[in-house]
N, C-alpha and C positions, 0 to 999 in steps of 0.2 A: 506494500500501500504506498510506503513511503516514496518507492520509486516511481510511483504511477504521479503522486505529488511534484515531483521533480520533473517530469515531463512538462518542459516550457509551456504550452497552450493549457494544462491545467492549473499550473503555478499562476500564471495571468489570467486566467477565470475566476478562479477562488479569493485572487486581489479585486478585481473586477466586482466579485459578487458581494464582498465587503463594503464596496465605494458603492452599490446600486443606488442609493436615494441620496447620494451627492451629486447635485446638477454644477454644482461649482467646480472649480479649479481645472486642471489641464492632467492629461495622458497623454504620456509619450507614443511614438508611433509603433514602436517594437510590441511592447505591454498591449496595443489595442488591438493589434493584427493577429498577435498570439493568443490574446482571448477568443478573437473572432475566430479564429480556429479552433479551440476549443468549444466553442458553441454551438458550433457546425458538427462538431462531431460528435457531442451529447446529445444533440437534437436529433440527429443518425441516429444512435445509440437508443433511444426512446421509441422513435417512429418505428425501428424495428422490431422489437418488442412487443409494441403495442397491436403491429402487424400480425408477429408470432400469436399473441393472446385472443386476438380474433380471430385468427384461422382454428385453433385447439380447443377453443373455449364452448364447452358443451351448453353452457348456461347462456339464453339470449340476453337476461339481464345487465348480466356483466360487460356486454358489449357499450350500450350505452356511457356504463361507468368508465371504460377504458378509452371512451373516445373523448370524454368530458377531462380526464387525466391528462391523455394526450395534447387536448388543447390547452390545458393551463401551463403544460411545460412551455407549449409556444409563445401563450404570452409572457409569462417570466422571460423566457428567452427575448423577446422582443422588449421589454422594458429594459432588462440589462442592455440590450442594444440601444435603446435611447439616451439612456445615461451617459454610457460611453463614448457614445457619440459626439454628444453634447460638449462633453470635458475634450474631445479630441479635437473639435472643431474650434473651441476655447484655446488649444494649444497653437492653431496655426492663426489664432488668432482672429477666428471670426465667429460672430454671435449666433446663437443656437436657432433663430428664423430662418436660416440657410436651410435647415432641415424640412421645413416646410415646403419645400420643392418635392420633396420623396412624395407627396401627393400627388403629384400630376405625373403623366405617361413616363417622359425621360429627364424630368425635372431629378431623380434620384443621382443621377450622374454626373452632376455640381457638387453635392455633398460628398460624393465618393472621389469627386477629383480632390478636393480640400482636404479629406483624410490619407490622402497619397502624398502628400506635401511635406515637407521636411519642418520640425519643431521651430517655432519662433526663438532665435536663438537667446533671447535676453529675455526677463521678467515683462508680464506685459499687465494688460487690467484685470484679468483672470486669474494671475497669479506666478510665484517664481516656475522656472524651469525646471518641467517635472525630472524626478530620477528613476531608473527604469531598474525593476528586479529581477529582469528577465535576460 
């Protein structure tokens, strides 16, 4: 178990889970992308388990519970991604309303572009330069 927590995606994901209610401050690029990979791995595993349970479950009432738990996991992942993305935009010195472009068809490409940029090298209005743990 200790080796699993040293795996960079899960290490970054654990840090981001600890900061999931913090929409202030900044997140370094490496931590952001490792955490995104961790979320993708976890949600893929949740999806795989849900599909397997739906296939082998002889009880029909469990189907709805499994689907609800699956959707709850995706909502948790979306909320975690939102707080991470806000802090990542802060790191490149952009305000959070840029994320509203994700509600349009191709507008999500703009915040994605900002998230790929290098960190603002100095302290900005959102806080000091982040130090990466991964």
